[in-house]
C-alpha positions in Angstrom: 34.9 43.1 -150.3 36.6 46.6 -151.0 37.5 48.5 -147.7 37.3 52.0 -149.5 35.9 53.1 -152.9 38.0 55.4 -155.2 35.7 57.9 -157.2 36.8 60.2 -159.7 34.6 63.4 -160.3 35.1 64.8 -163.9 33.8 68.1 -165.5 34.8 70.2 -168.4 37.5 72.2 -166.5 38.3 70.2 -163.6 37.7 73.0 -161.2 34.2 74.6 -160.4 31.3 72.0 -161.2 33.9 69.3 -159.9 34.3 71.1 -156.6 30.6 71.3 -156.0 29.8 67.7 -157.0 32.9 66.5 -155.1 31.7 68.1 -152.1 28.1 66.8 -152.3 29.2 63.3 -152.9 31.7 63.6 -150.0 28.7 64.5 -147.6 26.7 61.8 -149.0 29.3 59.3 -148.5 30.3 60.5 -145.0 26.5 60.4 -143.8 26.5 56.7 -145.2 29.7 56.0 -143.4 31.2 54.8 -146.7 35.0 55.0 -146.8 36.1 56.7 -150.0 38.6 58.8 -151.8 37.6 61.4 -154.3 39.8 63.2 -156.9 38.8 65.7 -159.6 39.7 65.4 -163.4 38.6 66.8 -166.6 36.0 65.0 -168.7 38.5 64.6 -171.5 40.6 62.4 -169.2 37.8 60.2 -168.5 38.8 57.5 -171.2 42.4 57.1 -169.8 41.8 57.4 -166.1 43.2 54.2 -164.1 42.7 53.3 -160.6 39.2 54.7 -160.4 36.3 52.5 -159.1 33.6 54.7 -160.4 33.8 58.1 -162.5 31.0 60.6 -161.9 31.0 63.5 -164.7 29.1 66.8 -164.3 28.0 66.8 -167.9 26.9 64.5 -170.8 29.4 62.5 -172.1 29.4 59.0 -174.1 33.1 58.6 -173.1 33.9 55.2 -171.7 36.7 54.4 -169.4 39.3 52.0 -170.9 39.9 50.3 -167.6 36.4 49.5 -167.1 35.4 52.1 -164.4 31.6 52.8 -164.6 30.7 56.2 -165.8 27.7 58.0 -164.2 26.4 61.5 -165.0 26.2 63.4 -161.6 24.8 66.7 -163.2 21.7 66.3 -160.9 24.0 66.9 -157.9 25.1 70.3 -159.3 21.6 71.6 -160.5 19.6 69.9 -157.6 17.1 68.6 -160.3 16.7 64.7 -159.8 19.3 64.9 -156.9 17.3 62.5 -154.7 17.1 59.9 -157.6 20.7 60.2 -158.5 21.9 59.9 -154.8 19.9 56.6 -154.6 21.5 55.1 -157.9 24.9 56.4 -156.8 24.8 54.4 -153.5 23.3 51.5 -155.2 26.3 51.5 -157.6 28.9 52.1 -154.8 27.4 49.2 -152.6 27.5 47.1 -155.8 31.2 48.0 -156.4 32.1 47.6 -152.9 30.6 43.8 -152.6 32.9 42.8 -155.4 36.4 41.5 -155.2 
């Protein structure tokens, strides 16, 4: 079982929407007492990111991560539309990843 989860948050420029979504994920995981590390990246970097357990993109992408990290579309955390459903899916995926090893 993993002790902490490493999550990459990626957007087009790696700055504004990444910061908003990163802050929301941080808040969710702190509330759930899930140890984590969050790092910002650009969507164009998604295929070559290494060391991530999960990648959350703030925009639509068909990019796959070459290291095998699952990629989720986290736009609902930015817009608010569907945020509750996305949060549930995010937590399920994180718990699944943390149970592995």
